[in-house]
N, C-alpha and C positions, 0 to 999 in steps of 0.2 A: 609660767608657761601655760599653754592651753591644755597640755596633756596632764597637768597636775604634778609632774616630776620636778624636783628641785635640781638646780644646776649650779655648780661652783667651779672654780678653776682647777680644783683637784679632782673633780668627778672622773671616774675611769682611769686614774693614775694609781701608782703605788702609795701616794699620800692620802688617799680617799679614806674616810672614817678614822683619821688620826687626830688626836687632840694635841699632839706634840707640835711645837712651832716648826715651821719649814726651815728656819735657820739651824735647828738641831739636826734635822734630816740632812741638810746640805753639809753640815760639819762631819757627820757620820760618812757620807758618801766620800767626802774629800779624804777622810782618814783611811778609808778602805781601798781607795784608788791609788793613793801615794805610798801605801805600806808595800815595801818590796816583797816581803814574805807572808803577806796577809796580816790580819789583826784579829784579835779575839773580841768577843762581846764584852768581856770584863775590861779591857783596855778601852774600848769605846765608851763604856759606862763611866770610867774615871775621867776621860777627856772631856766628854760633853755634859757630865753632871746629871745622869739619869740612872734609874735602877738597872741592876743586871738583866732582869727580865725584859725591861723595855728595850735595852740595848740588843738583847738576843733577837727580839722581835724586829727591830730595825735591820739588823744584819741579814736576817732571814729574808725579809721582803726585798732588800736591796740586791742580794745575791740572786733571787728569783727573777728580778727585773733585768739583771745583767746576763741572764741565761740566753743563749742562742736558741732561736725557735727550731730551725731544721739543721742542727749540727750534724756534720758528716764525721766519720771516724777519721783520726789523725792520719794524714797522708792520702786519704781517699778510700773508697770502697775496694776491698780485695787487695790493697797494697801492703807491702812489708815495710815496717818502720824499724830502723836500727837505732839502738841507744847505746851510747858509750858512757862509761864511768858512772854507772847507776848506784845509788845508795839505797839498799833495801831495808835498812833498819836493823835493830837488834844489837847485841853486844858481842864483842870479840873476846873470846876466852882462851886461855892457854891450858887446856886440860888434856887428859887422856894419855895413853901409852904410845902415841904415834911419835914420828921423828921430832927431835927437839926444834922448837920454834914454829911447828905447824900451827896454824890458826884455824880455829873452827867457829862458825858463827852460831850463836845461840839466840833464837827468837823467842821473845816473850808474848804470850797471847793477850 
């Protein structure tokens, strides 16, 4: 080019400056998109045959690329969103001197 800058098909994309073959990038993207509950970098590393550090880097860049630029709050600005049957996490324990069968949630930090 006349300006002296190099240009490739991956310039300006999430694949820029990556020594990893595009085939591995596409396999990682396919695994991330088809995973119903998400997929960890450790699983990606096992499936496509790269180190955990490389898989973490791939996942990080892919998630950043999938991020919406001007995302609005769920339901719209100033709207109330109702949620039913929410799982908050933690363990259900049966302790204390309360009525028999009373359940208390204990959250671990």
